[in-house]
N, C-alpha and C positions, 0 to 999 in steps of 0.2 A: 823112694820113693815116685821115681818116675815109673817104675815098673807097678806098681798099687796104680796110679794116676793109668798107667797104659789097663790095666784089668777093667779098673772102671767105665774107663769110655767105652770097650768092648760090649761089658756087658748092659752099660744104657745103647750101647747101639743092638747088639743084640735086638731087647726089651721091645725098642722104637719096630723093630721088623715086624718081632708076634703082634703089639697094639695095634699097627698100620692100618692094616683094613679096620679094622674096631671102630675106626675115628674118630671121634667125640667122648663112646663109651669108651672107651680103653683109658681115657685119661679119667675117668671114674671111677674104672674098675682097678687100676693102676694105687688111686688115693687111696682107696677102701683096702687095698691090703696092708699098703702101706700104714695106714692109722689105727688097721688091728689086731692082725700079726705080726710079720714082721717088717724094719724097717726096708724103703725103695729107695733109687736112686730121682725121689718121685722131681726133686727142682729141674734136675736133668732133661724129666721125663715129657712135663710141663712146659719149660724155654724150647728144646724140643720142637714141641710141635705148632706153638704159638709162631718158631721164627721158620714155620714152613707155610703156615698158615695166616701171616697178622689178620686176615679180614676177617677170621673165626676168634681175634681175643678175645672178649668176650666169653664165649662159648665157653671155653676148654676152660676158663677162670673160676666159672662157674658151677664146671663139670668138676673137677676138681676141688672145689670148696664141701659140695654135694659129697662129692667121694670122700673125702673124711671127715664129713661129720655124719657120715651112716657106717662109714668100719670103726669110729670112737665107738660108738654104741656097743662095741662089745666087749671093751672095756669099762665102760662104766655101768657094764650090766653087771662083770664080774663086782668093782668095789660097793656096788647100790646092795647088791644081794649079799655078802659078808666078805668086804675086801680090806677091813681095814687091818689087821694081823699083816697081809700081805703088804701092805705099804709101809709096817714099822716097821718090815725087814729091806724096806728097799730106804730108808733115810734115818738119820737123826729122830732120837727126839724129839732137840729142837725145832729142826725145820719141819715134821710132822705138824708141831701145833701151828708152826708158820702160817704154814698152806690151810692148815685149820681154819685158822684164824681171819682168815681170805677167805674162804668161803663162806663163810658167817656172815664176814662182814661187806665185799663185796666180790660176790663168787659171778657176774659177767667180765669184771674186770679181772680179774683171779685165773679166771680160763682162755679170757681171750688175748691176753698177755704172749703166753705161752704158743697160744696156735700163731701169732702171728711170725716168730721168730724161726731160720730155719735149721737142724740138727746143731751142735750138739743141747738140743734145748729137752730135758729132760717130758716132752710134752705128753706121754702115758703117765707120766704119774702123779701130772697134774688133773688128764682124764679120766686116773685111778681117783683118786681127790675128792673128783667130783661127784663119786658116788656115792664114794664111804659119806659127804656130807649132802646125799641125799639133796644133791640140785633139780631144781625142778625141770623138767625137761626141755617143755621148751629155752628155757635158757639156757641149757645146756648144749641143746643145737646152733640156735641162736648164735653162741658165743664161737665156739670150731665153725660157724660159717664165716664168721664176721671178721672173725682174726684171720684164716685161710682167704679168705676173699681180700684184704689189705695187703696177705705177702705175697699172690700170684699173682694181684694187681702190679706191684712194685717188681713184682720178676716179670715179668713182660715183658715193661718199658724199660728194663735195662737190657733183656735179652733182645726186644726190637732196638734198640740205640746202639746199643755195644757187640750183639752176637752169644750166643748157647754159652761161648768160652768162658764170655765174664761173667757166670756165674759159677760155674769154679773153681775160678780163682777166689775171686770173695768166699764161696761156701770153702775153700784153705785159710781164706787168712780169717774169717767165723771161728771157723775152729783150732786157730793159733792162740787167738786172741777173744774167745767165747764169755769171760766176764767180764770186760772191758767191754763188750758191746752191748750185754744184756744187761751191767750196771746204767751204758747212758740209758736204752729205750725204760727203762726201770725208773730213771728219772726221771725222763720227759717224762715217759704218763702220770707218772703223779707231783710233778708240777701244775700239768694238765686238769687234772682232775681234783687240784687245790682249786686252783684258778676257778674251774665251770660250777665247787661246790662255794667258790666268792660271790661267784653273777648269781647262782639260783636264790645265794642271802641277802645278796646286795637290792634284789626285783623283788623280797618278799616282803624286806621290811615297806619299800615305795608304795608295793600294795594296801599292808596297814594301817 
């Protein structure tokens, strides 16, 4: 475990040195690569930028969110052009139907929630599912941007409070207890949606 942590630390430091001359554009680039091609230590990179330049907190959050949104278009395009067979190979029939139903009933929230969660959330599968379900383009980009924005704001606040090393620690905890954390997050969002729907119906009754 210590060897893996050491490799990740060295790799992140190397990326930081390469991206540093690019400034905020480096954040956008690494976020785009992370969402479109292969996974990168995006959280650690963003945390490093924010910790080094706290006055640019919002800029880095926005650039990372935009980069993730743009990079995800690659996978969205694959799904839109006929990626259903690929998606079915990556998951059980039951899970496929559950995700497909989610995009049919609540497309924005079905994509925004996994966009908020860090690895090992299978985010790319949800992006592919959005393409297969032919999710409206503007809603697709908006959901990813909103989810990533929330994620990186929380990341930035934790970084400024506890330092970049705290992000690595919480990432390890999340990977070890993914099902628990994901379950709590999904439960919280579900409760919020139910309360929101009840409030909306109550207002409609008052108006009528």
